[in-house]
C-alpha positions, 0 to 999 in steps of 0.5 A, a space after each residue: 522502408 521494408 515491412 519490418 520497420 513499418 511493424 516494429 514502427 507501429 508498435 513502438 507508436 503505440 507503446 509511446 502513445 501509452 506511456 504519453 498519455 498515462 505517464 508523462 502527461 500525469 506527471 507533468 500535470 503534478 508538477 505543474 499543481 506545485 507551481 500554480 496557485 489562484 494568481 498563477 505560477 508561484 514558488 509559494 508552496 515550495 516555500 511553505 512546505 521547506 519552511 516547515 521543520 516537520 518536512 525537513 526532518 522527515 526528509 533526512 529521517 527518509 534518508 537516514 533509514 533508507 540508506 541504513 535498511 539499504 546497506 543491511 539488506 544488500 549485506 544478508 542478501 549478498 550472505 544468503 545468496 553467496 550460500 546458495 551458489 558458493 557453499 556446498 551447504 545441503 541442497 535442501 537448505 539451499 531451497 529453503 534460502 531460496 524460497 524464504 527469501 522471496 516470501 515477503 514479495 506474496 504480501 503487501 507492505 502494509 501487512 508487514 507492519 502490522 505483522 511486526 506489531 503482533 510479533 514484537 510489541 508489548 503482547 505480541 506473540 514472540 514477546 510471549 514466548 519469549 518473556 520480554 520484549 526485544 525492543 521498541 517496535 516504533 520508529 526507527 527499529 519498525 521501519 527498519 525491520 519492516 524495509 529489510 523484509 520488505 526489499 530483500 527479495 529484490 536485492 537477493 533476486 539480483 545478486 543470486 543471478 549474477 552470482 550464478 553467471 560468474 565464471 568460477 574457474 578464475 577462483 581456481 586461477 587465483 588459488 594457482 596464483 597464490 593469491 590468499 582467501 581473501 584477496 581470490 573473494 576480492 577479485 572473483 566474487 566481489 569485483 565481478 559484483 560490484 555493479 549488482 551490489 551497487 544496483 542492489 543498494 539503490 534499489 533497496 533504497 529507493 524502495 524503501 524511500 518510497 514506500 508507504 504501508 510499512 510507516 503507516 503501521 510502525 512509524 510512530 513519531 520517526 516521521 518519513 516523507 511517504 506519511 508527510 504525502 499522505 498526510 498532505 493529501 488526505 490528512 484532516 485538511 488536505 493540501 493539494 498543492 503541497 502534496 504535489 510539492 512533497 510528491 516533486 521531492 520524492 522524484 528527486 531520488 527518481 533521477 538520482 537513481 536512474 542517472 546512478 543505474 546507468 552508471 553502474 551498468 559499465 560494472 557489470 561483468 559478463 562472461 562469454 562462457 561459464 565454467 561449472 567449477 567444483 567448489 573448494 570443500 570448507 566445511 567451516 564455511 558451510 556451516 558458517 554460511 548455511 547456519 546464519 543463512 538459516 537464522 535468518 530464514 527463522 527470523 522471517 518465517 518468525 515475524 510472518 508466523 503470527 498472520 497464522 496464529 491471530 485469526 484463530 484465536 478468540 480475542 488477542 492477547 486476552 481470550 487466547 482460545 482456539 476459534 474458527 469463528 474469525 474464519 467463518 465471519 470472513 467467509 460469510 461476508 459477501 463484501 470481503 469476497 468481492 473485493 478479493 475477486 476484484 483483485 483477481 481480476 485486476 490482476 489477471 487482467 494487469 498481468 495480460 496488458 503488461 505482458 502484451 506491453 512488454 514483450 512488445 516493447 522488447 521485440 522493438 529493442 532486441 529484436 529490431 533494426 530500428 533507429 537506435 533512437 527507438 529503442 533508447 526511448 523505450 529503455 528510458 521508459 523503463 528506467 523512469 517507471 522503475 524508480 517513479 514512486 507509486 504514490 507519486 503515480 497514484 496522485 498523478 492520475 488522481 488529479 489527471 483522470 478525476 471526471 473522466 470515464 476511466 475514474 473508479 474504473 477496474 481499466 485506470 487500475 489496470 493501466 497504472 499497474 502495468 505502468 509501475 510494473 513495466 521496468 523488471 519484465 521488461 528488462 527480463 523479456 529483453 535478455 531473453 529475446 537478446 540471447 536467441 538467435 539473431 539470425 532467424 528473422 533475416 532467415 525468414 525473410 528470405 525464405 518469404 515469411 513476414 516479420 510478424 509471422 517469423 514472431 509468431 511461428 519462431 520467436 514466441 514459442 522459444 520466448 514463451 517461458 520467459 513470457 510466462 514470468 513476466 505474467 507472473 510477475 505482473 500478477 503478483 505485484 498487482 495483487 499486493 501493491 497499495 502505494 498507487 491504487 489507494 488514491 484510484 480504487 472506488 466502492 466497486 472496485 476495491 482490492 484486497 490491499 486498499 480494503 485492507 487500509 480501511 480495516 485498519 480504522 476499524 482495529 480489524 485485525 483478524 480480518 487484516 490477517 485473513 486477506 493477508 492469508 488469503 493474498 499469501 495463499 493466491 500468490 503462492 499458488 499463482 507463482 507455482 503453477 506459473 513456475 511449472 508451467 515456465 519450466 515445462 515450456 523451457 524443457 519443452 524447448 531444450 528438448 525440441 532443439 535437440 530433435 533433427 527433423 525440421 518438420 518436426 522442430 517447426 510443427 512443435 513451434 507452431 503448436 506451442 504458437 497456437 496455443 499462445 496465440 489462442 490464450 491471447 485471444 480468449 483475454 482479448 475476447 474476455 476483455 471485449 465482453 467484459 468491460 474494464 472500463 465498467 465501474 465494477 459492480 452493478 452501476 443501478 446500486 447506489 454507492 455510500 461512502 462513510 467515515 462512521 465506526 463499525 456500529 454505525 455501520 452496522 446500524 445503517 445496514 440494518 436499517 436499510 436492509 429492514 425497510 426494503 433496500 437490501 441489495 440496492 446499495 454499496 456502502 463503503 467505509 473510510 478513515 475520516 481523513 481520507 474521505 475528506 482528502 476524495 470529498 475536497 479532490 473529486 468535488 462533484 465527480 465523487 463516485 458516492 450517491 450518499 456520504 456519511 461524515 463529519 459535518 464540518 467536512 461536509 460544509 466545507 465541500 459544499 462551499 468549495 464544490 456546491 456538490 449536495 442537494 438539499 434535503 427533501 424530508 423534514 429534520 427537525 433538528 434541536 440546533 440549526 444545521 446546514 439545509 443540505 446535510 442532517 446529522 445522524 451521530 455525535 461522537 465524544 471524546 473521553 480518555 480511555 485505559 487498559 486496565 491491565 496495563 495500569 495495573 501491572 505498571 503502577 500507574 494512577 487512573 487519570 482524572 483530566 487531559 492535563 493529567 496526560 502532561 505528568 511525566 510519570 506517563 512518560 511513553 505510556 499514553 497515546 494520542 492523535 495527531 490532529 494534522 492527521 485526524 479529527 480524533 485530536 480536535 477534541 482533545 485539543 477543544 477541551 484544553 483550549 477551552 478548559 486552559 486558554 490558547 498559552 497553557 493549552 499550548 504547555 500542556 500539548 507540548 507535554 503530552 506529545 513529549 510523554 506520547 513519544 511513539 504513540 502519537 496516531 494518525 488515525 482516530 482509533 490509533 490511540 484505542 488500538 495501542 491501549 487494547 494491544 497493550 502497547 500504551 496503557 492510557 489513551 484519548 478516543 473515541 468514547 463509544 469505542 471504549 465502551 464497546 470494548 468494555 461491555 465486550 468483557 476487554 480490560 478497557 475503560 473509559 473516563 469523562 476528563 473534567 475538561 469536558 466531553 467534546 463532540 463532533 456530529 457527522 451528517 450525511 448528505 445526498 450528491 447533486 448528480 442528476 440521476 436516477 440513483 439520486 432519488 433513491 439515495 434521498 429516500 434512503 437517507 430518510 430512511 436512516 434518519 426517520 428509523 435508524 435513529 433509535 439504533 444509533 442512539 445505542 451506541 451514540 446517546 446524545 440526543 440530535 432531534 427534537 422528541 429524542 433524549 439522552 439515556 442517562 445510563 449511557 451519557 457523559 458526565 459532562 458534554 460541552 461545545 466549543 464556544 465557536 462554530 467548528 469550521 475547516 477555518 478553526 481546525 487549520 487555526 488549531 493545527 498550526 497551534 499543534 505543530 507548535 507544540 511538536 
């Protein structure tokens, strides 16, 4: 066996092991979870999931919206690519089309949804400019718009690149043969592109089918599979086995996509030589295609224009005055700066590792003589990673590596991103290497050089521009991804996209848009600089080829090779010194996980900072369902040392995992609480109204939750879904307590009907809709509405006649036997003993002996549900809610 084969087989072994450990094993584990119950192998989870009408409806919705959006996107991409490649439109217009077509790839998909709301919503920027709302944005319309924007860059690049390699001389031949314009178009443009157009449709369909970010913002009642998966895994009561079933169903399009893409390869038309033909002059064609493409570009830019407006407005849409305070606030927030630096860190090392893996893999398949089986394995890996959903990969990692040393580290984020985005850069690298002179290795071997020397001295310098583009692809995608890393990022390793998801729960859209701008500018700068470097290297390579003196060629290549080696050596050195396997920031800091609202979080921080704990902790906020999912999924392996969470969740997690330490300080509550937690707040539900919208719509002010069932409020109310938010439980408790289960079901069905697209997954969702003017009335948390009213917004709240039911939130210390455990217990005591006064300013209900409820801030009719609040009771009420939909 010659040395060359040994080296390539070694590379193949390393790549194979990486994907076996971090792709095959996690996915197999996820598959097993969908079949393995407490009593062994079972199909019960599949029967349960498929027996749910909501799942079947979501599955059908996913196929419908993904198919239509893929068709629309492919058509738009073809139109824009045709303008660039087959018309004589102005060169500047062509550059604008190319730049705008790929613009959305610089932003995370979850931002698209928020941009759509603030552009086309009832109080959106474009709505105000045009004087009317163009179309309802929640559900099918919003998803279609979001998916088209999301998938357009991929489709445009695919189609435009393929068009650039079509030999245009056949158009002349067709015209000389007497073919009419349509026949010429069909035979010389469409026919060579059939494979690419079909691949574009498949790619757009799959990206839409598996996306989570857009449905999270504008999905409304048009539920899709990705949102079902998220709710199963991180809903108010997570069901991991059912979630595994949904994940497996999401893999079905992956398998179909692999087969289709493989089949469609035979339709790709390749030309030995590309003739540069002058296009036939047709001013009418140029004007029509140019104008329509420019209109598409204007549409894309106008949607994202709102991102540049909202952060500079005091309070959209009520106080439209220019301000820089929102920007300065984010700049001053060290937590957000740390998150941004985490994103840069993860993206850089993803690009480094990813480029190395891609380059090694492409060398095996394009520059070696190893057995075809080795090459087919790597090609198969590329096909699988191209179609496996990011959410499925993230879940597989979550189940496989929870409790391991990889959990909550930067390394697991880097590995996940490297695998998730492997396919496209691998194909780029493979194609580039395949085009290089195939005799270089043979010549070098005859001259006595080893294979590795040939790769470093000859192949790498000639492929350097593609290597840089691969680095760029990994960096940008790692910056904007959310679907996989949302399950894997911890408090110390939080990145921008997962932080945006957290900020959504608190309606902090200024921060969301500012972080989105930061992502946009960072990615555009990276793309520009890396493209300039790649183009420079490409031109340098062409100049080197024109030189005739062999020593000059060898010298130039050696210089370039040394630079490449130095760059990667430096990267490896940094990786070895700055451990990716660490948990991020200072491991001695106490990590606090909290589902608390912004007011409570600020009170907790202020209390800790004023009592000597400033700089000694990291406080990471989550939505209730997300934190509940992490509690039940990770148990004792949870990153946090101290949590604040809904009490019934803490009870359930303790029963399941025995994960909390006994409270060691006195807890003198007015009611009995478990010994492992201490209550910090009691949150009450209330009706929330937008006084401005109520007045303009001529709606009567409701007095009770029952009033929301009146048809007069059709499409004007917003409530939460108890399947994904515990806030909705407050409404359900009030209905059942006041009217009994039977009448409560009738009323809830009518309320859901009136809510239409405004049934939200987040507890703050109704307030968000009411605040934005999308709905007139909502049911949400009383204190949030009170804060908005106090801030001068047109928001008011009504204590419903059925009563203000409440949920308590408590703190608990995780039993970890570490030095941080004692500090966490001291912090917990500090919050209870020194922070309750501050917390009662927002949450007035007395919880401890000696406290009193401020009558001016108290609710009109505080009530407690007749049964003890448990996860089992919540599941019972969830089933009741599902029957009402």
